[in-house]
N, C-alpha and C positions, 0 to 999 in steps of 0.2 A: 504494500500500500504506500503510495507516494503522498507525503504531507504537502499540501498546497495552500498558498495564501494569495490573496488578491489585494493589491494596493491601488486604491482609487476605484470606487464603486458607483460612478456616475452613469452616464448614458451607455457606455460600452462595458465598463467594469462589472456592472450588475449582471450582465449576461455571462461574463466569465465565471462569476460566482455561481450562477444558476447551473451552468453546464458542469462545472467541477463537482457540484453537489450531487449530480445525477450520474456521474461517470464511474464505471467500474474501475477499480484500481487507484482511484483518487480519493483522498481524505481532505476535504476543505476544512482546515483547522481554524483559519482566522481571516478577517478582512480588516483593512486599515483605510481610514479616510479622515480628513480634517473636519468634516461636517458631522455634527452630532446626529443629525437626522439619518445619516447613512447607517447607523446602528440597526435600523430596521432590516437592512439587507442581511446582516449577520444573524439576526434573530430568525429571519425567514428560512435560512439555510443551515441553521444549527451550528454556526461558527462563532468564535469569540471576536470581539470588536476592540479595535485600538484606534486612538486618535493619532498616534505617532508610529509610523511604519518601522522606524528603527527599534522601538520597543518590541514590536511584533516579531521582527527578525531575531532579536536577542532572546525573547522568551519562548517563542514557538519553534524556532530552528526548523523552518520548513525546508523541504527538499527542492521546491520550485515555487516561483511566484509569477503571477501576471501583473504587469504594471500598466495601469490605464489612467494615469494622472494627466493633467494638461501638458502639452508638448514642452512648454518652457521648463517644466520640472523633470523631464525625462533624464537629463544628464545627472542631476543630483541624486535622484532616487535610484537610478540605474547603478551609479557608483556605489551607493550603500549596499545594494543587493549583491553586486558582483564581489565586492570586498568581503562580504559575509560568506562567500562561497556558495551562494544560492543560484541554481539554474533560473534564468530570467527570460520571460517572454515580454518584450517591450512592444506596446501598441505602436502602430505606425504613426508618424515617421519615427525613425530611430531617435532623432534629436532635432533640436531647432536650428542647428547649424552643422556644417561639415566638420568643423573643429571638434564640437561636442560629440558628434556621431563617431568620429575617428577615435576619440578618447575612449568611448565605451567599447568599440570593437577591439581596440588594442588591449584594454584592461581585461576583457574576457579571455583573449588569447593568452595573455601573460599569466593569468591566474588559472587557466585551464577550466574555466566555468562556462557551461553552455549558455549562449545568448541567441535568442531567436527574435525576429521582428515580425509583428503581426500584419503582414501584407495578406489580408484575408482572401483577396480574389485569387491568389495562388491555389486556394483550396476549394474554389467554386467548381462543382462537378462539371459544369459546361466548359470552363476554361481547361480543365484536365482533359476532357474529351477533345477539345480543339487542339491542344498541344499534341495529343496522340496522332491526330490526322496530319498535322504539320510534319511531325517527326517521321511518319511513314511515307511522306511525299505525296499525299493525296491531293494537295493544292498546288503541287509543283514548286517552282521557285517563287518565294514570296516577293512581291514588289511594293505593297503598301498596306498599312494598317490605319484605320480611322476609329478613334474612340470618342464617345460623347458621354460625359458624366455631368449632368446639370440638375438643378433643382433650387429650392428656396434656401435661404441662409439658415444653417443649423444653430440655434441659440446656445448650444453647449460649447461651441468653438469660440474661445475668448482670445487666443494668442497665436493663431496661425492664419496665413493667407490662403487663398484658394489653390495656389500651386503646391505649397508644402502640405496642406491638409488633404486636398482632393485629387489634384493631378498626379500626386506621387503614386496613387494606385495604378494608374495606367502607364506611367513611366516605368514602373516595375514590371507590369504585365507585358508591355511591348518588348522589353529586353528579354524577358523570360521566354516568350514565344519565338523570338528571333535567335535566341541563344548567344547574344553578344550585346555589348553596350554601344550607345550611339557615338558617332564621331563628332558631330556638330549639332547645335541647337539654335533655333530662332524662335523667339516668343514675343507676344504682345499681350500685356495685361493692363487692366484698368480698374477704376473705382466707380461703378455705376450707382449703387445704392448705399454703399458703405464708404464714407469719406476717409476712414482710417486704415482700411485694408483692401488689398486687391481682391475683387470679388468676381472677376471674369478674366479668362485668358485663353489664348490660342497658342499652341505649342507645336512646332515642327521639329521632329527629330530625324537626323540624317544618319542612317546606318550603312551608308555606302551603296550597295545594290538595292536596298530597300529603304523605305521611309515610313514615318508614322506621324499622323496629325491628331492632336488631342485637343478637344474643346471642353472646357470646364467653366462652370459659373454657379453662383448662388443667387441668381436673379430670375431663372426660368420658373414659372409657377407650377410646373409639373416635373416630377422626378423621372429622369431618364438615365439609364445605365446600359449603353450599347457598345458593341465592338464589331467592326467588320474587317475582314482580311481578304486581300486579293492576291492571287498567285497565277502563275502561267497555266495551272491546271484547274483552276476553279476559284470560287468566291464563297466565303462563309459569313453568316450573320449570327451574332451571339447576343442574347439578352441576359445580362448578369442577374436580373431580378427573378425572371421566370425560369432561368436556367435552360432556356430553349436554344438549340443550335441547329441551324439549317445550312445545307451546303448546296451550291449550284455547281455542278461539274461541267466544265467547258467541253463543247463539241465544236471542233474546228479542224480545218486542214489547210496546209500551205500549198499553194499552187501558183500558176501564172495565167494572166489574162490574155486576151487575143492580141494584145500589143507586146506581149512578152514581159510585162511588168509583174513583179512578185506581189501576190496578194494573199490575204488570209481570209478564208470563208468560214463564217460562224453558222452553226446550226442551233437548234433550240437546246438549251442546257438541260441536263438531267437534274431534277431537284429532289433532295431527300432530307428527311428529318433524321438527325443523328440521335439515337436513343441515349438519353442521359438519365441516370438514376439520381433523382433529386435528393439532396441532403443539406443540412445546415452547415455552411462553410465554416462557421466558428467552431462547431463541434469537431469537424475534421481537423481543423488547425490545432485545437487544444489536444486532440488525441495524438496527433503527430508529435507535438511538443513533449508530452508525457512519455511517449514511447522512446523518444530520443534520450530523455533523462534516465529512463529505466535501463536502456541498453547501451548508454554511453556513446551514442551516435551524434554526429554534427547535424543540427537542424537544417532542413532544406533551405529555409530563408534565414541564413546566418547573419551575424552582425555585419560581415563584409558586404553581403547582399543588400542589407538595409542601408549601409553607408553609401553604396553606389547610387541608390535611388535618391538619397539626399543630395549627393553631389550633382546629379543631373537636374534636380529641382532647383538647386541654388544657381546652377548655370543658366537655367531658363529665366530666373528672376534677374540675373545679371544681363542677359540678352535683352530683356524688356526694358530695363533701366537705361542701357546704353544704346538701344535702338539698332542693334546689329547682330549678325551671326557670330556666335562664339564657339570655339573648340572646347569640347567636353573634357573635363579634367579626369574623368573616370578611366 
């Protein structure tokens, strides 16, 4: 039985606590949160409550913790957990800056403590199915990806802009699907409804032979989470929310016209729904985390993976501020 704690039980952390309390092999021993009203979460799931996460680490000695505090606190809380030798799952993004993210990744490596970053879309069953199609070559050579992640402003986000908080999901997924990091980035961000933070952005990632276009905002009145992928062998549409995946298989032949010019003739594409066994991505993510802790394996979304996403997100912010294409530091 793995002793687990949750630090920060707000909008996301309460779901970590819920799942741990239901998971075989996990013993949710405690939750920590600065807010007194958060004790209700501890009571609901039969865990002890602490106002100070350091006291929780010291008294409970958990084997693993989920950290779901505001982004600005990721570095400080993460350092406390890693120095205590506790396997840590840090909600995305890994930290609020490249420097802080690098510090956490390096500390985890130096101490030999597992560090995983909660890029939850990696565990979306539809994304896993799409990755399988791509790796098998069903879509041919990929040429472009387009992601749209838009909706209203989330009131729980107090200290991050739309690129670091929202676009970081698709930055990570595009690199995951392509199997490499982007070479260059160009972004334009703005403040439409929120005068203090970027609340909309368009990001172009150059991967060399392939590219990705990411649209994010907190101003669209309807929640949309979509991804499309185009390759030489077909086209895929993915809905993150419904976990639906549809593939259009290309039908074409290369030939020459009556003038001797090379042409490509397209037929009607074959359309198929890819069977996806629906599941809660967070449950799959936490199951993977605990299995890594139990077996001593490196988590799939390691501290280094989380660092790379923060680097690209910060490069996108820099591109927008400078109004030019920038070479990615990743």
